[in-house]
N, C-alpha and C positions, 0 to 999 in steps of 0.2 A: 504493500500500500504506500509505504514511504517513497519507494522508487517511482511509483506512478505519480505521486504529488510533485516530486522533484522534476520529473519529465514534463509535467504540465506547466510548472513554473518556468522552466527553461524555454518552453515553447512560447509562452506569453511574452517573456522578455525578448526573445528573438523576433517575435512579431512586432513588438513595439519599436525595436531598433530598425526593422525593415520599413515600417511605416514612416519613421522619422527620416530615413534616408530617401524615401520616395517623395517627400514633400519638395516642391520646386525650390522653396527657400533654402533648403539644406545645401545646395550647391553654391550659394552666394555668401561672401564674407560680410555683406552688409545689404540691408533692404532700406531704401529711402523712399518713403511714401509722401510725396509732395501734395497729395490731395487732402492730407490731414493737417496741413499747415494753415492756421487761420490768418486772415488778412492782418489782424492786430499784431502778429508776430513777424510781419514783413516790413521792411523799411528800405529807403533808397537814399543815396547821396546825391542823386541827380543824374542827368545824362551827360557823359563826356562830350565836351563841345559847348556846354552851357557855361555861364558865369557863376562859379560856385566859390563862396568864401574868399572873394577878392582875387581868385585865380581863374583865368579863362582857359578851359581845357581845349585840347586839340584832338579832333577825331580823325584826321587824315594821317594815314601811315601806310607805307608800302611793305612793312616787315610782316612776313608770314612764317609760320612754323607748322610742323606736323604733330598731331596728337597720336600717341601710341595706343589707340583704343579701336575696338570694333563695337558696333551697336547692332542689336537684333531685337525686333519686336517679337515677344514671346506670347503675348496674349492681348486681345482686344475685347472690350465690352461696351456695347452701345446702350445708352440710356437717354432716350429722346434726342436732343440736339448735341449731347455730350458723348465723347468717346473716352473711355478710361483705358489707358495704355500701360502695359508692363514692358519696360525696356531693359534689356540685358546689356551691360557694359563690361567688356572684357579687355584687360590689359595684354596686348600682344607684344609689348616691348620687353626689353631685358631689365630695365630699371623700374623702380617703384614709381607708380603714378598716383599723385594726390588728386583724388576726385573731389571737386568743390561740392560742399554739402550743406552750407548754411543758406537759409532764405532771407536772413536779415543782413543787408549790405552794410548797415552801420556797424553791426557787431563784427563782421568779417573784415571790412576794409578800413574803417576809421583808425588812423594811426598805425596801420599794419604795413608790412613789406611783402614783396612777392605776391601781390594781389592779382587774383584771376577771377573772371566771370564766365560761367558756362551757360550758354543759351540752348534750350530745347525747343525746337520748332518741328512742324509737321507739314509735309507737302501733300496736298489732296489732288488726286488725279482721276478723271472720269472722261472717257472719250477724248475730245479735244480740249476739255476744260482743265486748267491748272491754276492752283493758288497755294499760298503758304500761310500758316498761322503760328504765332509764337505761343507756346504752352506755358513755359516756366523758365526761371533763371535761378542758378545757384552761385554761391560765392565762396572763395577761400582767401586766406590771408592770416587771420587770427588763429591761435591755437584752438583745436577742436572743430575747425571749419573745413576739414578735408578728410576723406577716407583713403587710407593708403592701400592701393591694390598692388600686390606683388605680381611678378611675371606670371601670366596665365590666370590670375584671379579674376573673379566676376562679382559685380554688384548688380542689384536690381533696383531700378528707379520706376516708381509708379506715378503717372501724371494723368491729368485730364485736359482735353482740348475741345473747343467748340467746333462742331461741323459748320463750315461756312453756309449761309442760307441758300446760296445758289447750288449747293451740293446735296441738300437734304432730300431732293427728289431723285437723286442719282445713286443711292446706296447700293443698288444691285450691281452696278458697274464700277463703283468707286474703289480706289486703292489709296492707302495711306503710307507715307514714307517718313521715318524719323530722321532728323538732322541735328547734329550737335556742332556748335561753333563756340570756340573759346576766345576771349580777348584778355591780354595781359595789360595791367596798368602800371604807369610810372609810380615810383615810391613818392609819397607825400604830395602828389599832384593828381588831379582828376584828368589824366591824359592817357590815352591808349598808346602803348608802346608797340604792340604787335597783335595780329589776328592769327588764329589757326585756320588752316584750310578746313572746310566743312567735312564732317564724317557723316555718311549716309547709310541707312539701313536698306535692305532689300524691300521693295514695295510689298504690302500685304493687303489682301482684299478684306473688306469689312463684312462681307457675307459669303 
């Protein structure tokens, strides 16, 4: 009887471990759900190029760099005019990549160095129609405002984006593509020092 009970307990433990490993989140070192960030927790220093704090920022720059990441849309959920997107980010580089993770720009950028802004946008495509929508922005700079992804590591970012009105009757033929673009800022000044080249996912059908 004791052997039977031990066998049952081992089976239950193994089942629990298998279930844990089967969860999509288990393959990610971090899950960032931007849909749960309230507006009250967001703030901005302004747009580079505007007059801020007595310093006029400059938005024009020819400097570009490559981001060492791949992005993949792993899940879509449509709720009326809103699409909830689960976006996988994988570091394919050899060095650690700090993924900007703060929604509060004041916290991340004010008085910080090595400031970066990561923009998440989506391309909507249906037949000959094309348009783009910005979904969210994250920031790094201050301690705790970046998630370190080692080589090959993955993070999951959950976002929501509004379907453009002209596409809401085209859901049966529409595809969505994620785009990540980063910009680096000068230290102590609201000036862009360089842009990354855009990273694009493969297009995914909504239905």
